[in-house]
Kinemage of the C-alpha trace (Angstrom):
@kinemage 1
@onewidth
@group {chain A} dominant
@subgroup {mainchain}
@vectorlist {calphas} color= white
{ca met a 1} P 345.480 97.546 292.084
{ca pro a 2} L 344.360 99.641 295.235
{ca trp a 3} L 342.024 97.890 297.569
{ca lys a 4} L 338.318 98.460 296.832
{ca glu a 5} L 335.972 99.770 299.532
{ca ala a 6} L 333.556 96.688 299.401
{ca thr a 7} L 336.277 94.091 300.209
{ca leu a 8} L 338.559 96.268 302.292
{ca leu a 9} L 338.365 94.579 305.586
{ca thr a 10} L 338.576 91.076 303.949
{ca leu a 11} L 341.664 92.069 301.846
{ca arg a 12} L 343.425 93.426 304.939
{ca lys a 13} L 342.629 90.177 306.867
{ca glu a 14} L 344.222 88.122 303.990
{ca phe a 15} L 347.121 90.373 303.683
{ca val a 16} L 348.100 90.324 307.406
{ca his a 17} L 347.652 86.470 307.648
{ca leu a 18} L 350.040 86.043 304.709
{ca ala a 19} L 352.484 88.799 305.920
{ca asp a 20} L 352.576 87.238 309.406
{ca gln a 21} L 353.839 83.914 308.188
{ca pro a 22} L 357.507 82.882 308.574
{ca asn a 23} L 359.762 83.901 305.752
{ca ala a 24} L 356.922 86.083 304.149
{ca asn a 25} L 358.274 88.257 301.246
{ca met a 26} L 356.768 91.696 302.335
{ca ser a 27} L 357.784 93.549 299.242
{ca gln a 28} L 356.204 90.954 296.875
{ca leu a 29} L 352.970 90.913 299.042
{ca cys a 30} L 352.546 94.601 298.963
{ca arg a 31} L 352.967 94.606 295.229
{ca arg a 32} L 350.451 91.943 294.679
{ca phe a 33} L 347.861 93.635 297.018
{ca gly a 34} L 348.545 96.995 295.290
{ca ile a 35} L 349.616 98.903 298.448
{ca ser a 36} L 352.954 100.392 299.587
{ca arg a 37} L 355.308 98.824 301.939
{ca lys a 38} L 354.652 101.492 304.619
{ca thr a 39} L 350.973 100.636 304.430
{ca gly a 40} L 351.648 96.934 304.659
{ca tyr a 41} L 353.894 97.252 307.657
{ca lys a 42} L 351.075 99.680 309.351
{ca trp a 43} L 348.378 96.930 308.922
{ca leu a 44} L 350.664 94.065 310.122
{ca arg a 45} L 351.607 96.209 313.233
{ca arg a 46} L 347.909 96.914 314.073
{ca trp a 47} L 347.104 93.281 313.525
{ca arg a 48} L 349.624 92.090 315.929
{ca glu a 49} L 348.630 94.640 318.526
{ca glu a 50} L 344.830 94.905 318.221
{ca gly a 51} L 343.701 91.892 316.130
{ca val a 52} L 340.806 92.404 313.761
{ca glu a 53} L 339.819 95.691 315.490
{ca gly a 54} L 343.148 97.104 314.333
{ca leu a 55} L 342.299 96.661 310.684
{ca lys a 56} L 339.256 98.711 310.788
{ca asp a 57} L 339.228 102.442 309.549
{ca arg a 58} L 339.860 105.054 312.195
{ca ser a 59} L 338.747 108.690 312.266
{ca arg a 60} L 341.013 111.051 310.320
{ca arg a 61} L 340.373 113.854 312.858
{ca pro a 62} L 343.718 114.626 314.666
{ca his a 63} L 343.916 114.034 318.311
{ca his a 64} L 345.555 117.481 318.835
{ca ser a 65} L 344.729 120.434 316.606
{ca pro a 66} L 346.976 123.407 317.137
{ca asn a 67} L 344.730 125.658 314.945
{ca gln a 68} L 341.482 124.730 316.690
{ca thr a 69} L 339.635 127.683 318.208
{ca ser a 70} L 340.032 128.017 321.880
{ca pro a 71} L 337.027 127.609 324.130
{ca ser a 72} L 337.323 131.140 325.407
{ca val a 73} L 337.361 132.531 321.798
{ca glu a 74} L 334.435 130.456 320.904
{ca gln a 75} L 332.439 131.756 323.907
{ca gln a 76} L 333.302 135.467 322.881
{ca val a 77} L 331.968 134.686 319.313
{ca leu a 78} L 328.754 133.311 320.947
{ca glu a 79} L 328.231 136.297 323.323
{ca thr a 80} L 328.901 138.765 320.441
{ca tyr a 81} L 326.434 137.131 318.206
{ca glu a 82} L 323.914 137.176 321.010
{ca gln a 83} L 324.045 141.022 320.719
{ca tyr a 84} L 323.997 141.033 316.875
{ca asn a 85} L 322.140 137.876 315.996
{ca glu a 86} L 320.610 139.590 312.945
{ca trp a 87} L 324.014 139.824 311.228
{ca gly a 88} L 325.907 137.356 309.057
{ca ala a 89} L 329.357 135.950 309.980
{ca arg a 90} L 331.444 138.360 307.955
{ca lys a 91} L 329.585 141.372 309.522
{ca leu a 92} L 329.933 139.863 312.934
{ca arg a 93} L 333.698 139.440 312.340
{ca ala a 94} L 334.152 142.926 311.241
{ca arg a 95} L 332.244 144.158 314.384
{ca met a 96} L 334.481 141.971 316.626
{ca lys a 97} L 337.561 143.338 314.957
{ca arg a 98} L 336.488 146.914 315.804
{ca met a 99} L 335.658 145.965 319.377
{ca ile a 100} L 339.213 144.411 319.800
{ca arg a 101} L 340.560 147.728 318.569
{ca glu a 102} L 338.462 149.667 320.821
{ca gly a 103} L 339.360 147.527 323.813
{ca ser a 104} L 335.788 146.263 324.506
{ca leu a 105} L 336.623 142.614 323.527
{ca ala a 106} L 339.363 140.784 325.444
{ca met a 107} L 341.047 139.047 322.460
{ca ser a 108} L 344.048 139.777 320.377
{ca pro a 109} L 343.606 140.457 316.592
{ca glu a 110} L 345.550 137.124 316.093
{ca gln a 111} L 343.007 135.178 317.849
{ca leu a 112} L 340.022 136.584 315.783
{ca pro a 113} L 338.622 133.668 313.742
{ca ala a 114} L 337.917 133.843 310.027
{ca ala a 115} L 334.322 134.454 308.992
{ca ser a 116} L 334.073 130.826 307.853
{ca thr a 117} L 335.310 129.602 311.187
{ca ile a 118} L 332.754 131.884 313.038
{ca leu a 119} L 329.943 130.479 310.903
{ca arg a 120} L 331.057 126.921 311.850
{ca ile a 121} L 331.124 127.891 315.671
{ca leu a 122} L 327.570 129.280 315.427
{ca lys a 123} L 326.237 126.218 313.558
{ca arg a 124} L 328.045 123.720 315.844
{ca his a 125} L 326.373 125.397 318.921
{ca gly a 126} L 322.994 125.614 317.271
{ca thr a 127} L 322.699 129.328 317.558
{ca trp a 128} L 322.837 130.120 313.854
{ca glu a 129} L 319.423 131.301 312.714
{ca pro a 130} L 319.356 132.192 308.859
{ca arg a 131} L 316.172 134.262 308.306
{ca asp a 132} L 314.141 134.872 305.188
{ca tyr a 133} L 313.141 138.513 305.480
{ca gly a 134} L 310.975 138.394 302.300
{ca pro a 135} L 311.143 141.066 299.428
{ca gly a 136} L 313.005 144.286 300.052
{ca ala a 137} L 315.761 143.143 302.296
{ca asp a 138} L 318.169 142.870 299.366
{ca ala a 139} L 316.994 145.724 297.383
{ca ala a 140} L 319.493 146.589 294.605
{ca thr a 141} L 321.544 149.756 295.015
{ca glu a 142} L 322.537 152.153 292.240
{ca arg a 143} L 326.329 152.044 291.956
{ca phe a 144} L 327.011 155.745 292.308
{ca glu a 145} L 328.335 157.664 295.144
{ca arg a 146} L 328.871 161.426 295.785
{ca asp a 147} L 332.583 162.111 296.690
{ca arg a 148} L 331.824 164.023 299.934
{ca pro a 149} L 329.350 164.016 302.811
{ca asn a 150} L 326.344 166.372 302.419
{ca ala a 151} L 326.589 166.602 298.721
{ca leu a 152} L 323.443 164.569 298.452
{ca trp a 153} L 320.899 163.274 300.970
{ca gln a 154} L 318.252 160.767 300.184
{ca leu a 155} L 314.786 161.185 301.812
{ca asp a 156} L 312.059 158.611 301.901
{ca phe a 157} L 309.133 157.019 303.761
{ca lys a 158} L 309.423 153.420 304.587
{ca gly a 159} L 306.066 151.575 304.106
{ca glu a 160} L 303.599 152.244 306.992
{ca phe a 161} L 302.809 149.456 309.467
{ca ser a 162} L 300.263 149.082 312.274
{ca leu a 163} L 301.073 149.750 315.974
{ca asp a 164} L 299.481 147.757 318.902
{ca asp a 165} L 297.282 150.739 319.802
{ca gly a 166} L 295.693 150.501 316.287
{ca ser a 167} L 297.330 153.557 314.831
{ca leu a 168} L 299.820 153.708 311.883
{ca cys a 169} L 303.476 154.546 311.854
{ca tyr a 170} L 305.149 156.096 308.841
{ca pro a 171} L 308.937 155.753 309.196
{ca met a 172} L 310.708 158.692 307.624
{ca thr a 173} L 314.396 157.958 306.740
{ca leu a 174} L 317.151 160.366 305.629
{ca leu a 175} L 320.490 159.064 304.377
{ca asp a 176} L 323.745 160.807 303.483
{ca asp a 177} L 324.697 159.294 300.089
{ca his a 178} L 328.527 159.381 300.556
{ca ser a 179} L 328.631 157.773 304.045
{ca arg a 180} L 325.264 156.010 304.426
{ca phe a 181} L 325.058 157.878 307.642
{ca asn a 182} L 321.402 157.942 308.727
{ca leu a 183} L 320.571 161.545 309.585
{ca gly a 184} L 317.036 160.904 310.716
{ca leu a 185} L 314.856 157.947 311.524
{ca arg a 186} L 311.396 159.220 312.684
{ca ala a 187} L 308.285 157.423 313.691
{ca cys a 188} L 305.588 159.748 312.044
{ca pro a 189} L 301.861 159.532 312.471
{ca asp a 190} L 301.407 160.766 308.828
{ca met a 191} L 303.239 161.907 305.836
{ca arg a 192} L 302.089 165.551 305.901
{ca arg a 193} L 304.092 168.550 304.927
{ca ser a 194} L 303.992 169.931 308.574
{ca thr a 195} L 305.080 166.630 310.015
{ca val a 196} L 307.965 166.325 307.466
{ca lys a 197} L 308.973 169.989 307.803
{ca lys a 198} L 309.097 169.763 311.622
{ca his a 199} L 311.345 166.756 311.456
{ca leu a 200} L 313.651 168.149 308.733
{ca thr a 201} L 313.975 171.356 310.734
{ca gly a 202} L 315.416 169.431 313.714
{ca ile a 203} L 317.726 167.434 311.367
{ca phe a 204} L 318.902 170.506 309.493
{ca thr a 205} L 319.605 172.442 312.909
{ca arg a 206} L 321.816 169.474 314.052
{ca tyr a 207} L 323.720 168.531 310.959
{ca gly a 208} L 323.371 171.620 308.591
{ca leu a 209} L 322.103 171.755 305.108
{ca pro a 210} L 322.925 169.394 302.104
{ca glu a 211} L 323.500 170.633 298.706
{ca glu a 212} L 320.879 168.415 297.150
{ca leu a 213} L 318.007 166.467 298.341
{ca leu a 214} L 316.744 163.287 296.420
{ca ala a 215} L 312.978 162.295 297.083
{ca asp a 216} L 310.650 160.063 295.179
{ca asn a 217} L 307.639 161.214 293.377
{ca gly a 218} L 305.221 160.980 296.237
{ca pro a 219} L 303.824 163.565 298.715
{ca pro a 220} L 304.595 165.849 300.298
{ca trp a 221} L 307.730 166.840 298.512
{ca gly a 222} L 306.045 167.092 295.110
{ca ser a 223} L 307.000 165.488 291.939
{ca gly a 224} L 309.792 165.529 289.279
{ca leu a 225} L 306.986 165.219 286.737
{ca arg a 226} L 305.272 168.260 285.046
{ca thr a 227} L 301.716 169.387 284.721
{ca asp a 228} L 299.687 168.793 281.651
{ca asp a 229} L 300.974 171.930 280.028
{ca asn a 230} L 304.675 170.959 280.733
{ca arg a 231} L 305.166 173.165 283.833
{ca pro a 232} L 307.164 172.008 286.782
{ca tyr a 233} L 305.023 170.957 289.695
{ca tyr a 234} L 306.007 172.524 293.192
{ca thr a 235} L 304.705 171.961 296.656
{ca gln a 236} L 304.993 174.260 299.643
{ca leu a 237} L 307.724 171.856 301.129
{ca gly a 238} L 309.655 171.968 297.880
{ca val a 239} L 309.603 175.821 297.831
{ca trp a 240} L 310.665 175.827 301.402
{ca leu a 241} L 313.801 173.677 300.530
{ca met a 242} L 314.347 175.923 297.491
{ca arg a 243} L 314.427 178.916 299.819
{ca leu a 244} L 317.047 177.149 301.959
{ca gly a 245} L 319.308 176.711 298.964
{ca ile a 246} L 318.691 173.042 298.671
{ca arg a 247} L 318.216 171.626 295.252
{ca leu a 248} L 315.295 169.245 295.337
{ca ile a 249} L 315.602 166.425 292.819
{ca his a 250} L 313.335 163.423 292.251
{ca ser a 251} L 313.917 159.702 291.503
{ca arg a 252} L 312.638 158.445 288.068
{ca pro a 253} L 309.120 157.189 288.362
{ca leu a 254} L 308.965 153.292 288.609
{ca his a 255} L 312.799 153.159 289.106
{ca pro a 256} L 313.437 152.662 292.813
{ca gln a 257} L 317.042 151.730 291.975
{ca ser a 258} L 317.700 155.440 291.453
{ca his a 259} L 316.743 155.803 295.072
{ca gly a 260} L 319.005 152.757 295.819
{ca lys a 261} L 320.796 153.523 299.086
{ca asn a 262} L 317.752 154.490 300.769
{ca glu a 263} L 315.845 151.487 299.386
{ca arg a 264} L 318.701 149.282 300.790
{ca phe a 265} L 318.485 151.043 304.202
{ca asn a 266} L 314.802 150.529 304.283
{ca gly a 267} L 315.434 146.754 303.624
{ca thr a 268} L 318.074 146.618 306.347
{ca leu a 269} L 315.665 148.400 308.896
{ca lys a 270} L 313.001 145.881 308.053
{ca ala a 271} L 315.364 142.940 308.350
{ca glu a 272} L 317.051 143.948 311.539
{ca leu a 273} L 314.171 145.678 313.517
{ca leu a 274} L 310.726 145.845 311.985
{ca tyr a 275} L 310.615 142.103 310.906
{ca tyr a 276} L 310.566 140.805 314.401
{ca glu a 277} L 309.480 143.575 316.768
{ca his a 278} L 306.171 145.057 317.773
{ca phe a 279} L 305.558 148.478 318.996
{ca arg a 280} L 302.966 149.617 321.448
{ca asp a 281} L 302.608 153.132 320.100
{ca leu a 282} L 304.453 155.815 318.185
{ca glu a 283} L 306.608 156.701 321.353
{ca his a 284} L 307.774 153.187 321.823
{ca ala a 285} L 308.473 152.811 318.074
{ca gln a 286} L 310.647 156.038 318.272
{ca gln a 287} L 312.492 154.550 321.259
{ca arg a 288} L 313.421 151.448 319.326
{ca phe a 289} L 314.144 153.444 316.222
{ca asp a 290} L 316.746 155.491 318.245
{ca trp a 291} L 318.291 152.431 319.529
{ca trp a 292} L 318.659 150.784 316.103
{ca arg a 293} L 319.840 153.996 314.545
{ca asp a 294} L 322.726 154.197 316.973
{ca arg a 295} L 323.677 150.677 316.175
{ca tyr a 296} L 323.564 151.333 312.449
{ca asn a 297} L 325.579 154.477 312.457
{ca leu a 298} L 328.072 153.594 315.203
{ca glu a 299} L 328.395 149.844 315.204
{ca arg a 300} L 327.266 148.229 312.073
{ca pro a 301} L 329.968 147.530 309.484
{ca his a 302} L 329.025 148.182 305.892
{ca gln a 303} L 330.552 145.966 303.121
{ca ser a 304} L 330.164 148.872 300.619
{ca leu a 305} L 332.240 150.986 302.853
{ca asn a 306} L 334.965 148.286 303.326
{ca asp a 307} L 333.467 147.302 306.605
{ca gln a 308} L 333.688 150.827 308.062
{ca ile a 309} L 330.840 152.231 309.946
{ca pro a 310} L 328.872 155.259 308.598
{ca met a 311} L 330.278 157.551 311.326
{ca asp a 312} L 333.766 156.957 309.971
{ca arg a 313} L 332.899 158.717 306.794
{ca tyr a 314} L 330.548 161.445 307.859
{ca thr a 315} L 331.054 165.064 308.866
{ca ser a 316} L 328.400 167.695 309.500
{ca ser a 317} L 327.665 170.264 306.785
{ca arg a 318} L 329.199 173.698 306.962
{ca arg a 319} L 325.993 175.168 305.718
{ca ala a 320} L 324.109 176.119 308.920
{ca phe a 321} L 320.341 176.157 309.062
{ca pro a 322} L 319.340 179.753 309.163
{ca glu a 323} L 316.979 180.989 311.971
{ca thr a 324} L 314.959 182.913 309.302
{ca leu a 325} L 314.540 182.196 305.670
{ca pro a 326} L 316.900 184.373 303.465
{ca pro a 327} L 315.053 186.873 301.276
{ca val a 328} L 314.166 186.107 297.681
{ca glu a 329} L 316.687 187.764 295.391
{ca tyr a 330} L 315.888 188.862 291.974
{ca gly a 331} L 318.040 190.044 289.108
{ca pro a 332} L 318.107 193.703 287.984
{ca asp a 333} L 316.254 192.837 284.653
{ca asp a 334} L 313.542 190.735 286.473
{ca gln a 335} L 309.822 192.158 286.766
{ca val a 336} L 308.246 190.886 290.038
{ca arg a 337} L 304.566 189.841 290.096
{ca ser a 338} L 302.616 188.668 293.196
{ca val a 339} L 301.026 185.226 293.022
{ca asp a 340} L 297.322 185.372 293.660
{ca ala a 341} L 295.110 182.981 295.704
{ca gly a 342} L 294.764 180.735 292.669
{ca gly a 343} L 298.532 180.328 292.282
{ca ala a 344} L 298.605 182.521 289.102
{ca ile a 345} L 300.551 185.765 288.117
{ca tyr a 346} L 299.554 188.307 285.412
{ca tyr a 347} L 301.965 189.795 282.959
{ca gln a 348} L 301.340 191.980 279.945
{ca gly a 349} L 297.609 191.040 279.983
{ca gly a 350} L 298.267 187.360 280.198
{ca lys a 351} L 297.665 184.940 282.986
{ca tyr a 352} L 300.292 182.417 284.028
{ca gln a 353} L 299.874 179.544 286.488
{ca val a 354} L 302.937 179.180 288.598
{ca gly a 355} L 301.413 177.056 291.530
{ca lys a 356} L 299.900 177.671 294.864
{ca ala a 357} L 302.985 176.716 296.568
{ca phe a 358} L 304.399 180.199 295.985
{ca ile a 359} L 301.470 181.958 297.792
{ca gly a 360} L 302.319 183.643 300.932
{ca ser a 361} L 305.841 184.228 302.366
{ca gly a 362} L 308.217 184.627 299.426
{ca ser a 363} L 305.368 184.260 296.937
{ca arg a 364} L 306.637 186.598 294.406
{ca ala a 365} L 307.718 185.122 291.072
{ca pro a 366} L 309.997 186.880 288.604
{ca thr a 367} L 309.370 187.212 284.932
{ca lys a 368} L 312.038 188.177 282.390
{ca arg a 369} L 311.565 191.224 280.051
């Protein structure tokens, strides 16, 4: 039977003493000790050359490893990780692959280690720092995707946080559903309509208009819910978006997964920036937001995009932002009534509440005959 671990050295000593005698029958000895002739001759040779030390187990690690990662490649892995130390090994490898293709990493594609090897390198050098980012970092995403850029944008406010100067920052995020391209990441002092409208105007001017805009059920964009008498609830911001030809839709109440991609983006923002940085004031926060946004859009590989970056899949909208709002158009059979200061219209002796959002510019609501 094969040699047992507990008596291994003793059995080897007995074997080599017997095998080293004159006229020893090597084949018979090997059968009795339950080993092959090749193994028997190996131990006898080591005994004659090294004595008892030769009978001890040796490291199975090869003296030469042709597939071992070269020191220069290991150094490039460490230097790249120093720039992107909030990423895992797979994402780091995808980034290095792109850097090789762009010529910013002096390495051939054949030299690029596997993700598992990169992880071993980081652990061996003591630089690997797995982090616990708490709830939200791995928010679930809804598995749907529009088939083209600008078909749907997702708008949200990330939870507010305190700045060093004592004020609050409300990060406003806007994401293209198809490409995950971040169209806007703004450090806002509040969530007021005027603040949101100002930032959306800048974003619309740069990238054009989406077909639909998905928001949650909070202020200032209104709610997908209805009033007590089952009428849609509109805000001035929602009416402004309607005037621009953007269909405003709302996520289901208490179902953040329907806002999944933006929830996932907010988790990534927290994990890679907000988790470990402090900001002096809003200006400093916006500077860091701009830096991280460039990295997210132009450098960070996305597993859901087959390790592409968002910019690979995004193109700006052909629908330009108008300098002035287009006029409200009514059909030939519509009767137009002005909305009064209370948000109501009057028709055939009846009063109908349509909402204060329609007061002012474009505040005339149609009624059918």
